[in-house]
N, C-alpha and C positions, 0 to 999 in steps of 0.2 A: 504494500500500502503506501504511494508517494504521499508524500505530505502535503497539505493543502498548502499552495499558492497565497501569498496573502499582501496588500497591499496598501498603503498610508495615503491618505490625501489632507491636505493641509489644509485647514479653516480660519479663516480672519474677517471681519465686519469689512465688507466693499469685495467679495469675490464673485467673479462670475457664474451665477446660478447654474447654467446651460454646461457650463465647464467641468461643474463640481457633479451635478447629478447627472449628466450625460453619460460621464466616464464613469462614476460610480455604479450606473445600466449597468454597462455595456461588460465590463468587468465583474459584475455579480451574475451575469444572464451565461458567462462563460466560467464559471465554475470558484474564481478566484476571490477569497472574502476580505474587503474592503472596511476596514475603519476609516472614520471622518473623523479626525482629533481636530482639537480646537486649539491655536497658539495658546491660549490666555484661559483656557479652561471652558465648562459643560454651558456656561450662557451662550444661549442661543444666537446666531450668523446673523446678520442681515446683508443680503447680497447686494451684488451692484444694483439691480433693478428691482429691490425691495423684498422677494421672497427671503422665507425665514427659516431657516435650517439647524434645526438640533444637533450637535458634534456626538459620535460613539460613544467618545472619551475625550478627556485633558490630554495636551501632548505631552506634557509633563507625565502620564500616567503611562504612557506607550512609547517612550521615545528609545528605550532599551530590547525593546522586543525587536525583531527582526523582520522585514519585510523582504519583497522580492521589487519593489519597484515602492518608491514612495513619487506622489504626483502633487505636484504644486499650480495652481489652477491661479489663471490669470487676476486683472479686474484692479482693485486698489490695491498692489502689493508692498507699499510700502512699508506695513509693518515686518512680512518678511524679510523683506531685504535690510533694515533696520536692526532685526534680531540675529546676536550672536548664537544662541539655540539653532535657530535653523540652518545658518552656515555650516556649523557644526556635524548635524546630522546628514545635512547633505553632502557632504567632505567623504564623512564616515564612509556613508551608503556606496558612493562610487568609488571607497579605496578597498572598502571589502568586495567589491567586484558584483555590485548587485546596480540595479537601473532608477534612475533620476527622472523625471517627465515633466516636463515644465512648458506649459501651454501658453498664448495672448501675452501680457505684459512680465509675467513669470521668467523668461528667459531673464529678463534684468536682476532679479533675485540672485542666477548663476552669477554675471555680472559683477553686485554687489559682494558676491563674498567670494571673487575669485576663483570661480571651479569650473575649470575646465577651460581657461582662456586658451585662446589659438586654435579652438575645434571648428566645427560649423555646426552653424544653429537656424533656427529661424523663429520668426516672434509675431506681433502687432507689430505692422508699420511703422505706427508711433513709438517701437522702441528701436528699431533699427538703429540708430545714428546712435546711442547708445550702448549697443551690442558691438558695433562697429569700431566706437573711439576707447572697447573695454579691451579689442583687442580677438574679438571672434571675426572669424569667416563666414559671411553675412549669406543666405542663400532663399530666395522667396517663393522655395517647397512650399506644400501646405501640410508635411512631417517631415522632422529630416531626425536620421539615427546618427549620432556619430558615438559609435563605441558603446559605452553603455549607459548615455545621453541622447533622450528623446525629446524635441523641443517641435511646436507646433504655431500655427498663428492668429487663432482666435478662437471666438463663438461659433463661427461656422465651419470650422473644421473639426467640430470637437469628436464628433464619429468618428473619423477616419483618422485620428488621433486617439480615441480608443479603440477602435481598431488594429491600431498596429502596436499597441501595447500588448491585448490578447494574441496577437502572430507573434511578439517578442516570446511572451511569457509563456505561451502555451504551443501556438504551431498555427500556419496557414491553415487546414482546414478548417479548426475550429473559428477561425477570422469570417474567413466564407462563408462556413453556416450560420452564423450570426449577422454578417453580412446581406445575406438571403434571408431570413428568417423578419429580420426589421426593415428589410426592404429598403436598406441606403444603397440608392442606385449610383 
């Protein structure tokens, strides 16, 4: 019996709800155990478009656990960028050979913490200048995989982003099955 795959999705006020919910939905449908963790505890999160989410756990309570992927959603990501704890867990994740996935404005969090500088990434177009200035190679592809780092462009690329995470953690057959079942054209 293979140990189940696990994903940690970071939450803070202002995150993009489509990116959180869409990614969580696809990963859970693929049988991946997802924990949505609040950066500042268990209080409800108010997303960028005012949807409210309840974290499954406080980040402090689950940070020592092992995850196959840590997902950083976009939106208002300043709290992630200014959190030494977020930088530490993302660096530890990559140095242990496990995946980090960041979408929309979240690649700027990687830049703030100096994570995988010189690597190839994508992001929301508004974050492009920051990424290039920080020394990353920038791509306009919807989803970019560079080693264990997965980046994507924005709310509209959420499904493609989530399917790529499923493909990487499981396989292309599972991603194809989900794509067909969810009618992702």
